[in-house]
C-alpha positions in Angstrom: 34.1 57.6 -19.5 32.8 54.0 -19.4 34.0 50.8 -17.8 33.2 47.4 -19.4 33.3 44.8 -16.6 31.9 41.7 -15.0 30.6 42.1 -11.6 32.4 38.9 -10.5 35.8 39.8 -12.0 38.4 40.7 -9.3 40.5 42.6 -11.9 37.5 44.7 -12.9 36.6 45.2 -9.2 40.0 46.7 -8.6 39.3 49.4 -11.2 35.7 50.0 -9.9 37.2 50.5 -6.5 40.1 52.8 -7.8 37.4 54.9 -9.7 35.4 55.3 -6.4 38.4 56.3 -4.4 39.4 58.9 -6.7 36.0 60.2 -7.0 35.8 60.0 -10.8 32.6 59.8 -12.7 32.4 56.6 -14.9 29.5 54.6 -16.4 29.5 51.0 -16.0 28.7 48.6 -18.7 28.3 44.9 -17.4 29.3 42.4 -19.9 30.2 38.6 -19.3 33.2 37.8 -21.6 32.4 34.1 -21.8 28.9 34.4 -23.1 28.4 33.9 -26.9 26.6 37.4 -27.1 29.6 39.3 -25.4 30.8 42.6 -26.8 34.1 42.5 -24.8 36.3 41.6 -27.8 35.2 44.9 -29.5 36.9 46.8 -26.6 39.7 44.3 -25.9 41.0 41.9 -28.6 41.9 39.5 -25.9 38.4 39.4 -24.8 39.1 40.1 -21.2 37.6 42.7 -18.8 38.0 45.3 -17.6 38.3 47.6 -20.5 37.9 51.4 -20.1 36.7 53.7 -22.8 38.1 57.1 -22.2 36.1 60.4 -22.8 38.3 60.9 -26.0 37.3 57.6 -27.4 40.5 55.8 -26.3 40.4 52.3 -24.9 42.5 51.1 -22.2 43.2 47.5 -20.8 44.1 45.5 -18.8 43.7 46.6 -15.0 47.4 47.6 -14.3 47.3 49.9 -17.5 44.0 51.2 -16.5 45.1 52.1 -13.0 47.9 54.0 -14.5 45.6 55.9 -16.8 43.4 56.8 -14.0 46.4 58.5 -12.3 46.3 61.1 -15.1 42.6 62.0 -14.4 43.1 63.7 -10.9 41.7 62.7 -7.7 43.6 61.4 -4.7 46.6 59.6 -6.0 46.7 56.0 -5.6 50.5 55.5 -6.6 53.6 57.5 -5.7 54.9 59.9 -8.2 58.4 59.0 -7.5 59.4 56.0 -9.6 61.6 54.4 -7.0 58.8 54.8 -4.4 56.3 53.4 -6.8 58.2 50.1 -7.4 57.2 48.3 -4.1 53.6 49.5 -4.6 53.5 48.1 -8.0 55.3 44.8 -7.0 52.8 44.2 -4.2 49.9 44.9 -6.8 51.5 42.3 -9.0 51.9 39.7 -6.3 48.2 40.3 -5.6 47.2 39.9 -9.2 49.3 36.8 -9.7 47.5 35.1 -6.7 44.3 36.1 -8.5 45.5 34.6 -11.7 46.1 31.3 -9.9 42.8 31.3 -8.2 41.0 32.0 -11.4 43.0 29.2 -13.2 42.2 26.7 -10.4 38.4 27.8 -10.3 38.0 27.3 -14.0 39.9 23.8 -14.0 37.7 22.7 -11.1 34.5 23.7 -13.2 35.4 21.2 -15.8 33.6 17.9 -15.9 35.2 15.6 -13.2 36.8 13.1 -15.8 38.5 16.2 -17.6 39.9 17.9 -14.6 43.7 18.1 -14.1 44.3 17.6 -10.4 47.9 18.5 -10.7 47.0 21.8 -12.2 44.6 22.7 -9.5 47.2 21.6 -6.8 49.9 23.8 -8.5 47.7 26.9 -8.5 46.7 26.3 -4.9 50.3 26.0 -4.0 50.9 29.4 -5.7 48.0 30.9 -3.6 49.4 29.7 -0.3 53.0 31.0 -1.1 51.6 34.2 -2.5 49.4 34.8 0.8 52.5 34.0 3.0 54.5 36.6 0.8 51.8 39.2 1.1 51.5 38.9 4.9 55.2 39.3 5.1 55.1 42.3 2.9 52.3 43.8 5.0 54.3 43.3 8.2 57.4 45.1 6.5 55.0 47.7 5.1 56.3 47.1 1.6 54.2 48.7 -1.0 51.2 49.0 1.3 49.6 52.5 1.8 49.4 52.7 5.5 47.2 55.7 6.3 46.3 56.5 2.7 45.0 53.8 0.5 46.9 53.0 -2.7 46.5 50.7 -5.8 48.4 47.8 -3.8 45.9 47.9 -0.9 43.1 47.8 -3.6 44.7 44.9 -5.4 45.3 43.0 -2.3 41.8 43.5 -1.1 40.3 42.3 -4.3 42.5 39.2 -4.3 41.3 38.4 -0.7 37.8 39.2 -1.7 38.0 36.7 -4.5 39.2 34.0 -2.2 36.2 34.6 0.0 34.0 34.4 -3.0 35.5 31.4 -4.8 37.7 29.7 -2.2 36.0 29.9 1.1 37.3 26.4 2.1 41.0 27.8 2.2 40.2 29.7 5.3 42.9 32.3 4.6 41.9 34.2 7.7 42.8 31.4 10.0 46.3 31.0 8.5 47.0 34.7 8.0 45.7 36.7 10.9 47.7 39.9 10.2 46.1 39.9 6.6 42.7 39.1 8.3 42.9 42.1 10.6 44.1 44.6 7.8 41.5 43.4 5.3 38.6 43.8 8.0 39.2 47.4 8.0 39.8 47.7 4.1 36.4 45.8 3.5 34.6 48.4 5.6 35.3 51.2 3.2 32.4 52.1 0.9 34.3 51.3 -2.2 34.7 47.8 -1.2 31.3 47.3 0.5 29.5 48.5 -2.8 31.4 46.3 -5.1 31.0 42.9 -3.3 30.4 40.3 -6.2 27.0 39.0 -6.3 26.3 35.4 -5.3 26.2 33.2 -8.4 
């Protein structure tokens, strides 16, 4: 099994952590999708990471689908088997991924030359991030979708989202405005799977 991933992608990090938490063996092929020499489109026609090449040669993408596939391979479960119980987990995962989507969009827009940036686009994405963080903290307080004593895919997704905000949006100071999330994340970030996948400074 092989994972094609960028070391700075929060979506790829989610899968790397899931693989580690499940104790699965998987080779890592680092590829940067936006470089001219990238091979990512050979695995995913959308040119996005992560993509997972299974032992049988099948290729899976994107991260929610890969996480579902990983559940078929054994190891500690990261999703409830019961479909009804799984819904709040997947919704929390989707909320976290949506915050990450907004953060990535804002980051890429801010990287454009100053005269070409759309300030309204950046502000809209930042507003999504703030609303999303408030919703995540509320779901955490209500234990909607979070794993509690046992880590699940929603915990991993939320952790990767918060880690990406640390990586690209430190100026937002999300820990100050969301203390419950901050306390929860401190314990999560101490896990070996998170500590070993912190994106490199670039």
